[in-house]
C-alpha positions as a Python dict, from the first residue, in 0.01 Angstrom:
ca = {
    (1, 'M'): (0, 0, 0),
    (2, 'P'): (367, 27, -106),
    (3, 'I'): (530, -241, -295),
    (4, 'T'): (826, -392, -78),
    (5, 'A'): (1164, -494, -231),
    (6, 'E'): (1102, -831, -160),
    (7, 'S'): (801, -867, -362),
    (8, 'A'): (953, -693, -647),
    (9, 'G'): (1235, -963, -626),
    (10, 'D'): (990, -1240, -623),
    (11, 'A'): (804, -1098, -948),
    (12, 'L'): (1140, -1025, -1118),
    (13, 'S'): (1254, -1400, -1035),
    (14, 'V'): (929, -1523, -1228),
    (15, 'V'): (969, -1270, -1510),
    (16, 'A'): (1316, -1416, -1551),
    (17, 'N'): (1264, -1764, -1552),
    (18, 'K'): (935, -1738, -1777),
    (19, 'L'): (1155, -1521, -2031),
    (20, 'L'): (1440, -1826, -2024),
    (21, 'H'): (1189, -2098, -2039),
    (22, 'S'): (1026, -1926, -2352),
    (23, 'E'): (1394, -1886, -2526),
    (24, 'I'): (1344, -1508, -2534),
    (25, 'V'): (1650, -1395, -2302),
    (26, 'E'): (1984, -1551, -2323),
    (27, 'P'): (2136, -1710, -2018),
    (28, 'E'): (2363, -1421, -1944),
    (29, 'G'): (2055, -1210, -1926),
    (30, 'Y'): (1876, -1452, -1735),
    (31, 'T'): (2146, -1435, -1476),
    (32, 'V'): (2154, -1066, -1462),
    (33, 'L'): (1766, -1064, -1393),
    (34, 'S'): (1806, -1318, -1114),
    (35, 'R'): (2109, -1146, -952),
    (36, 'I'): (1900, -834, -935),
    (37, 'S'): (1617, -1051, -798),
    (38, 'G'): (1831, -1182, -523),
    (39, 'E'): (1941, -835, -431),
    (40, 'L'): (1568, -673, -424),
    (41, 'K'): (1505, -977, -200),
    (42, 'R'): (1753, -956, 49),
    (43, 'H'): (1603, -593, 112),
    (44, 'K'): (1301, -750, 249),
    (45, 'N'): (1059, -484, 375),
    (46, 'A'): (1228, -188, 229),
    (47, 'V'): (1012, 34, 0),
    (48, 'S'): (1299, 227, -166),
    (49, 'W'): (1593, 27, -380),
    (50, 'V'): (1835, 108, -683),
    (51, 'T'): (1886, -105, -941),
    (52, 'E'): (2164, -74, -1202),
    (53, 'V'): (2259, -288, -1531),
    (54, 'D'): (2580, -214, -1645),
    (55, 'R'): (2649, -193, -2032),
    (56, 'G'): (2929, -461, -1972),
    (57, 'D'): (2705, -685, -1868),
    (58, 'P'): (2331, -604, -2001),
    (59, 'I'): (1994, -825, -1996),
    (60, 'R'): (2093, -1003, -2321),
    (61, 'F'): (1788, -1127, -2559),
    (62, 'V'): (1802, -1413, -2807),
    (63, 'K'): (1951, -1272, -3157),
    (64, 'H'): (1696, -1196, -3363),
    (65, 'K'): (1638, -1199, -3742),
    (66, 'D'): (1423, -896, -3862),
    (67, 'R'): (1209, -884, -4168),
    (68, 'G'): (1492, -812, -4388),
    (69, 'G'): (1697, -1084, -4263),
    (70, 'K'): (1941, -872, -4061),
    (71, 'T'): (2052, -1039, -3743),
    (72, 'I'): (1989, -829, -3426),
    (73, 'A'): (2098, -843, -3081),
    (74, 'P'): (1848, -669, -2842),
    (75, 'A'): (1991, -558, -2491),
    (76, 'I'): (1874, -365, -2174),
    (77, 'T'): (2082, -160, -1934),
    (78, 'A'): (2006, 68, -1648),
    (79, 'K'): (2239, 343, -1558),
    (80, 'K'): (2012, 387, -1222),
    (81, 'I'): (1667, 337, -1155),
    (82, 'W'): (1582, 460, -817),
    (83, 'V'): (1255, 361, -656),
    (84, 'D'): (1150, 577, -369),
    (85, 'Q'): (780, 509, -273),
    (86, 'K'): (733, 819, -79),
    (87, 'E'): (388, 1023, -73),
    (88, 'R'): (394, 1205, -395),
    (89, 'T'): (171, 1261, -679),
    (90, 'T'): (446, 1115, -947),
    (91, 'P'): (579, 788, -1002),
    (92, 'P'): (784, 673, -735),
    (93, 'F'): (1100, 726, -888),
    (94, 'A'): (1411, 949, -750),
    (95, 'S'): (1573, 863, -1079),
    (96, 'L'): (1505, 663, -1391),
    (97, 'D'): (1786, 601, -1662),
    (98, 'L'): (1716, 294, -1871),
    (99, 'A'): (1777, 196, -2227),
    (100, 'L'): (1706, -45, -2488),
    (101, 'E'): (2024, -100, -2724),
    (102, 'I'): (1997, -322, -3035),
    (103, 'D'): (2326, -428, -3192),
    (104, 'D'): (2406, -625, -3532),
    (105, 'D'): (2546, -974, -3487),
    (106, 'Q'): (2888, -807, -3537),
    (107, 'G'): (2813, -605, -3214),
    (108, 'N'): (2761, -264, -3398),
    (109, 'P'): (2489, -27, -3272),
    (110, 'V'): (2175, -50, -3477),
    (111, 'S'): (1931, 154, -3274),
    (112, 'R'): (1904, 280, -2928),
    (113, 'W'): (1604, 364, -2735),
    (114, 'H'): (1641, 585, -2380),
    (115, 'L'): (1346, 600, -2125),
    (116, 'D'): (1441, 884, -1879),
    (117, 'L'): (1331, 1098, -1589),
    (118, 'A'): (1367, 1487, -1640),
    (119, 'N'): (1692, 1639, -1476),
    (120, 'V'): (1659, 1912, -1250),
    (121, 'H'): (1967, 2159, -1223),
    (122, 'G'): (1953, 2428, -976),
    (123, 'G'): (1573, 2381, -909),
    (124, 'V'): (1509, 2410, -1288),
    (125, 'A'): (1368, 2117, -1445),
    (126, 'Q'): (1474, 1991, -1814),
    (127, 'N'): (1248, 2092, -2088),
    (128, 'G'): (1036, 1799, -2198),
    (129, 'P'): (760, 1562, -2006),
    (130, 'L'): (861, 1457, -1670),
    (131, 'F'): (887, 1090, -1815),
    (132, 'H'): (1001, 1060, -2161),
    (133, 'L'): (1122, 794, -2434),
    (134, 'Q'): (1398, 958, -2639),
    (135, 'Y'): (1549, 794, -2955),
    (136, 'G'): (1933, 794, -2953),
    (137, 'G'): (2102, 888, -2652),
    (138, 'H'): (2471, 853, -2598),
    (139, 'H'): (2653, 537, -2769),
    (140, 'H'): (2925, 506, -2475),
    (141, 'D'): (3170, 331, -2737),
    (142, 'A'): (3096, 494, -3056),
    (143, 'G'): (3016, 883, -3004),
    (144, 'H'): (3041, 918, -3360),
    (145, 'L'): (2720, 703, -3367),
    (146, 'D'): (2510, 959, -3144),
    (147, 'H'): (2182, 1075, -3286),
    (148, 'P'): (2248, 1473, -3363),
    (149, 'L'): (1907, 1576, -3216),
    (150, 'R'): (1799, 1523, -2827),
    (151, 'V'): (1467, 1596, -2930),
    (152, 'P'): (1201, 1529, -2932),
    (153, 'R'): (1107, 1367, -2612),
    (154, 'W'): (824, 1160, -2603),
    (155, 'C'): (581, 1189, -2311),
    (156, 'H'): (584, 811, -2200),
    (157, 'P'): (461, 639, -1889),
    (158, 'P'): (778, 493, -1669),
    (159, 'M'): (902, 147, -1704),
    (160, 'E'): (1153, -84, -1531),
    (161, 'L'): (1347, -363, -1595),
    (162, 'A'): (1043, -630, -1644),
    (163, 'L'): (812, -385, -1812),
    (164, 'L'): (1094, -312, -2068),
    (165, 'S'): (1168, -677, -2103),
    (166, 'E'): (781, -756, -2174),
    (167, 'L'): (796, -483, -2428),
    (168, 'V'): (1091, -660, -2611),
    (169, 'A'): (939, -975, -2591),
    (170, 'A'): (606, -884, -2762),
    (171, 'N'): (769, -669, -3041),
    (172, 'F'): (1076, -933, -3150),
    (173, 'Y'): (957, -1282, -3002),
    (174, 'E'): (586, -1221, -3054),
    (175, 'A'): (498, -1599, -3093),
    (176, 'N'): (675, -1661, -2766),
    (177, 'W'): (519, -1371, -2618),
    (178, 'L'): (189, -1495, -2722),
    (179, 'D'): (237, -1828, -2588),
    (180, 'M'): (301, -1711, -2219),
    (181, 'R'): (125, -1363, -2200),
    (182, 'D'): (-179, -1513, -2032),
    (183, 'D'): (-7, -1738, -1774),
    (184, 'P'): (-127, -1639, -1444),
    (185, 'N'): (204, -1623, -1296),
    (186, 'W'): (337, -1418, -1555),
    (187, 'C'): (41, -1164, -1533),
    (188, 'R'): (55, -1138, -1152),
    (189, 'A'): (446, -1050, -1167),
    (190, 'I'): (375, -791, -1448),
    (191, 'T'): (73, -651, -1287),
    (192, 'L'): (326, -569, -969),
    (193, 'F'): (527, -347, -1216),
    (194, 'Q'): (261, -195, -1349),
    (195, 'K'): (109, -93, -1039),
    (196, 'L'): (456, 53, -942),
    (197, 'C'): (483, 226, -1276),
    (198, 'Y'): (167, 343, -1384),
    (199, 'K'): (-49, 433, -1083),
    (200, 'H'): (55, 808, -1063),
    (201, 'Y'): (69, 826, -1449),
    (202, 'A'): (-260, 705, -1489),
    (203, 'Q'): (-417, 937, -1234),
    (204, 'R'): (-233, 1230, -1404),
    (205, 'L'): (-390, 1119, -1720),
    (206, 'T'): (-703, 1086, -1612),
    (207, 'S'): (-734, 1410, -1433),
    (208, 'S'): (-627, 1603, -1721),
    (209, 'L'): (-921, 1464, -1927),
    (210, 'S'): (-1154, 1668, -1705),
    (211, 'Q'): (-981, 1999, -1795),
    (212, 'S'): (-1035, 2217, -2052),
    (213, 'S'): (-810, 2481, -1964),
    (214, 'T'): (-485, 2293, -2044),
    (215, 'T'): (-380, 1993, -2208),
    (216, 'T'): (-241, 1659, -2132),
    (217, 'L'): (70, 1712, -2248),
    (218, 'N'): (127, 2024, -2049),
    (219, 'T'): (-1, 1869, -1752),
    (220, 'M'): (284, 1623, -1795),
    (221, 'W'): (573, 1867, -1877),
    (222, 'A'): (856, 1841, -1598),
    (223, 'S'): (822, 2189, -1495),
    (224, 'A'): (439, 2123, -1429),
    (225, 'W'): (462, 1811, -1266),
    (226, 'R'): (743, 1811, -1033),
    (227, 'D'): (706, 1723, -676),
    (228, 'S'): (907, 1994, -479),
}
């Protein structure tokens, strides 16, 4: 059964509140998540929606000191996440383009991770896994810091704002995340987005394990796994 926009909005509201109360996300980041939650809830029973998080107003997380004592500031942006739950064999995304951007306390880029759906031009899919994780990408205000390589594109299940937020929480604010990770409301909210993102990916992965004539990576390649 498809997940409705209203259900997704309710779940994202829980995620936003838990992140704020656990002192993981900044109030500005909470405001962005709450705005998106409200927009989703207004779509009621829709099973298709678009989410965007502008780089000028990202989901900001609390500043964090790394092991070397350097202060870093993680933030999530999303150029376009287009959920479209049609009957298909791929995860329900017509577009997926989101990034984790990490700056220092002066606002200088430190690291950037880009999660994407392979582009299709003229009916030909971009080389690489259909859903992939890529280091670097384009630093919009600091092009000279762009990573020189566009590969490798790592095979990776799709994620959206809630799942990427949990990844940030677990990696940079582990003690806070450990305190909330078993909370029933948190788990229910995250589970909804896991179903949205992981169902078809898990089916494809499981199916590939019963084959000996090809590899899992080959079955995940964009040219082999793109619905017509």
